[in-house]
C-alpha positions as CSV (number, residue, x, y, z in Angstrom):
1,M,-33.7,-44.0,-1.7
2,K,-30.1,-43.8,-2.0
3,T,-29.8,-47.4,-3.2
4,I,-32.4,-46.3,-6.2
5,L,-30.5,-43.4,-6.8
6,R,-27.3,-45.0,-7.9
7,L,-29.1,-48.0,-9.3
8,F,-30.5,-45.2,-12.2
9,Y,-27.0,-44.0,-12.6
10,A,-25.2,-47.0,-13.1
11,S,-27.8,-47.9,-15.6
12,A,-27.8,-45.0,-17.3
13,F,-24.2,-45.2,-17.4
14,V,-24.3,-48.7,-19.1
15,L,-27.0,-47.9,-21.4
16,T,-25.1,-44.8,-22.8
17,F,-21.9,-46.7,-23.1
18,V,-24.0,-49.4,-24.9
19,V,-25.5,-47.3,-27.2
20,G,-22.1,-45.5,-28.4
21,V,-19.8,-48.3,-28.8
22,T,-23.1,-49.6,-31.0
23,A,-23.5,-46.4,-32.5
24,V,-19.4,-46.3,-33.8
25,A,-19.3,-49.8,-34.8
26,G,-22.2,-48.9,-36.7
27,T,-21.4,-46.2,-38.4
28,R,-17.9,-48.2,-39.1
29,F,-19.8,-51.0,-40.9
30,A,-21.9,-48.6,-43.3
31,L,-19.2,-46.9,-44.4
32,S,-17.1,-50.3,-45.1
33,L,-20.4,-51.2,-47.4
34,L,-20.5,-47.5,-49.0
35,L,-16.5,-47.2,-49.7
36,P,-14.5,-48.9,-51.8
37,P,-12.4,-50.9,-50.6
38,K,-8.5,-50.2,-50.5
39,T,-6.0,-51.1,-52.8
40,E,-2.9,-52.9,-51.8
41,M,-0.2,-51.5,-53.3
42,A,2.3,-53.6,-54.5
43,E,6.6,-53.6,-53.5
44,Q,8.3,-51.8,-56.1
45,V,12.0,-52.1,-56.3
46,V,14.3,-49.6,-58.0
47,V,17.0,-50.2,-59.0
48,A,19.6,-47.3,-58.8
49,P,21.4,-47.2,-62.0
50,A,25.2,-48.6,-62.3
51,N,27.1,-45.6,-64.2
52,D,26.8,-43.3,-60.8
53,D,24.9,-40.5,-62.1
54,F,24.3,-39.6,-58.5
55,P,25.9,-36.6,-56.9
56,A,27.8,-37.6,-53.4
57,E,25.5,-36.0,-50.7
58,P,27.7,-34.4,-48.3
59,S,28.1,-36.0,-45.1
60,L,26.2,-34.9,-41.7
61,V,28.8,-33.9,-39.8
62,D,30.1,-31.8,-42.5
63,T,27.0,-29.8,-42.9
64,Q,26.3,-29.2,-38.8
65,P,27.5,-25.8,-38.2
66,G,30.9,-26.3,-35.4
67,I,29.6,-26.7,-31.7
68,F,31.1,-23.4,-30.0
69,D,33.4,-24.4,-27.1
70,A,33.8,-22.1,-23.9
71,G,36.8,-23.9,-22.1
72,G,39.5,-22.0,-21.6
73,V,41.2,-19.2,-19.9
74,Y,39.9,-15.8,-19.1
75,Y,42.1,-12.8,-18.6
76,L,40.1,-9.8,-17.3
77,E,40.8,-6.5,-18.9
78,T,42.9,-4.3,-16.6
79,E,42.4,-1.2,-17.7
80,K,39.2,-0.5,-16.8
81,V,38.8,-2.6,-13.3
82,L,37.1,-1.2,-9.9
83,K,39.3,-1.7,-6.8
84,A,37.5,-4.1,-5.5
85,F,38.0,-6.8,-9.0
86,A,41.9,-5.6,-9.1
87,D,42.8,-8.5,-7.0
88,I,41.5,-10.9,-9.6
89,E,44.0,-12.6,-12.0
90,G,41.3,-14.7,-14.5
91,L,39.1,-17.3,-15.0
92,V,39.3,-20.6,-16.0
93,I,36.3,-22.2,-17.6
94,E,36.8,-26.4,-18.2
95,T,34.3,-28.5,-20.1
96,H,36.5,-31.1,-21.1
97,E,38.5,-33.4,-19.2
98,Y,42.1,-34.8,-21.0
99,P,42.8,-38.7,-19.7
100,H,46.0,-40.4,-21.3
101,E,44.8,-43.9,-22.6
102,D,46.7,-46.1,-24.9
103,G,49.8,-43.6,-25.2
104,K,48.1,-40.4,-26.0
105,Y,45.4,-38.2,-24.6
106,V,42.1,-38.9,-25.2
107,E,39.2,-35.4,-25.3
108,R,36.0,-36.2,-23.1
109,P,33.6,-33.4,-22.6
110,I,32.2,-33.4,-19.1
111,V,29.8,-31.3,-17.0
112,P,31.1,-27.5,-17.1
113,T,33.3,-26.5,-14.2
114,G,35.6,-23.6,-13.4
115,K,36.9,-21.0,-11.1
116,I,37.7,-17.8,-10.5
117,L,41.6,-17.0,-9.8
118,V,41.9,-14.6,-7.0
119,G,44.9,-15.4,-3.9
120,D,42.5,-17.7,-3.1
121,Q,40.3,-19.8,-5.9
122,F,37.2,-19.4,-6.0
123,K,35.5,-22.3,-7.2
124,F,32.1,-22.6,-9.2
125,Q,29.3,-23.6,-7.4
126,A,26.6,-23.2,-10.2
127,V,27.2,-22.9,-13.7
128,T,25.5,-23.2,-17.0
129,I,26.4,-22.4,-20.4
130,S,23.8,-22.2,-23.4
131,D,25.0,-21.9,-26.4
132,R,27.2,-18.6,-25.9
133,D,25.6,-17.6,-22.9
134,I,27.1,-18.5,-19.6
135,T,25.8,-17.7,-15.9
136,F,27.8,-18.6,-12.8
137,E,28.5,-18.6,-8.9
138,T,31.0,-19.0,-6.7
139,R,31.5,-20.7,-4.2
140,E,31.7,-18.1,-0.6
141,V,35.8,-17.9,0.7
142,K,35.7,-15.8,3.6
143,G,32.5,-14.1,3.1
144,V,33.3,-13.4,-0.1
145,S,31.8,-14.7,-3.8
146,Y,31.1,-13.9,-7.1
147,K,28.2,-14.0,-9.3
148,F,28.9,-13.3,-13.5
149,V,26.1,-13.1,-16.3
150,G,27.5,-12.7,-19.4
151,Y,28.4,-14.3,-23.0
152,F,30.5,-15.1,-25.7
153,P,30.4,-12.3,-28.2
154,K,30.1,-14.2,-32.6
155,Y,33.0,-11.7,-34.0
156,P,33.7,-12.4,-37.9
157,E,36.8,-14.6,-38.5
158,F,40.5,-12.5,-38.1
159,G,43.2,-13.1,-41.3
160,E,46.5,-12.8,-39.9
161,Y,48.3,-12.0,-36.5
162,C,48.0,-8.2,-36.2
163,D,50.8,-6.5,-33.1
164,G,49.0,-3.0,-33.4
165,C,45.6,-4.4,-34.0
166,E,42.8,-4.1,-30.8
167,Y,41.3,-7.3,-30.5
168,P,37.4,-7.6,-29.2
169,P,36.9,-9.4,-26.1
170,E,35.7,-13.2,-25.6
171,L,33.7,-12.8,-23.0
172,K,31.7,-9.9,-21.9
173,G,28.9,-9.9,-19.0
174,V,28.6,-8.2,-15.8
175,L,30.3,-9.5,-12.2
176,T,29.3,-9.0,-9.1
177,K,31.5,-9.3,-5.7
178,L,29.8,-10.5,-2.9
179,K,30.0,-10.1,0.8
180,N,27.6,-12.1,3.0
181,G,25.4,-12.1,0.4
182,K,25.7,-9.1,0.1
183,V,26.3,-6.8,-2.9
184,V,29.8,-4.6,-2.8
185,A,30.5,-4.0,-6.3
186,E,29.5,-4.9,-10.0
187,I,31.3,-3.8,-13.0
188,H,30.8,-4.5,-16.7
189,A,33.6,-6.9,-17.1
190,E,35.6,-8.3,-20.4
191,F,37.7,-10.7,-20.6
192,Y,40.3,-12.1,-23.1
193,A,41.3,-15.5,-23.9
194,G,44.7,-16.6,-23.6
195,G,46.1,-13.7,-21.9
196,C,45.9,-11.2,-24.7
């Protein structure tokens, strides 16, 4: 009984397949008889004018926006820092290496790395930089580690250097200090580039 049922299913499948293929082929044949044939397009060569009337196209490099580079040394705003973060000297983010080749230094992009500068250097265990956003976690040193979630604000260009002006922070975000995996302190941190 099972053999007859399997034979029936197999023959039904084959019959359906044959009818489907025949229907598609017949439809295409009928349409080819009814519709006009496609006309071949002759290849045309257009000669550019010799007098250079076309304006010069801007270079693709010139039209691309500048790519933001997060690399640098950033110092924590010390006036607003909790005691738990008072020992932090700064933050280093490396996005390029500068090997010496053929008598000159060459700039090469690398996978971002970095560290928080404290008495012990807390190297980044994981870092993600996406456009102007950054997150990182440091390795644990004597049970202590740090996490940061922040961004590099975009400000209008400054004119000339101003001695009495207040400059905005280069990096803002939430800095968290952990001891044995538990949060012990958290601040809204502001970092300034180059020790300003």
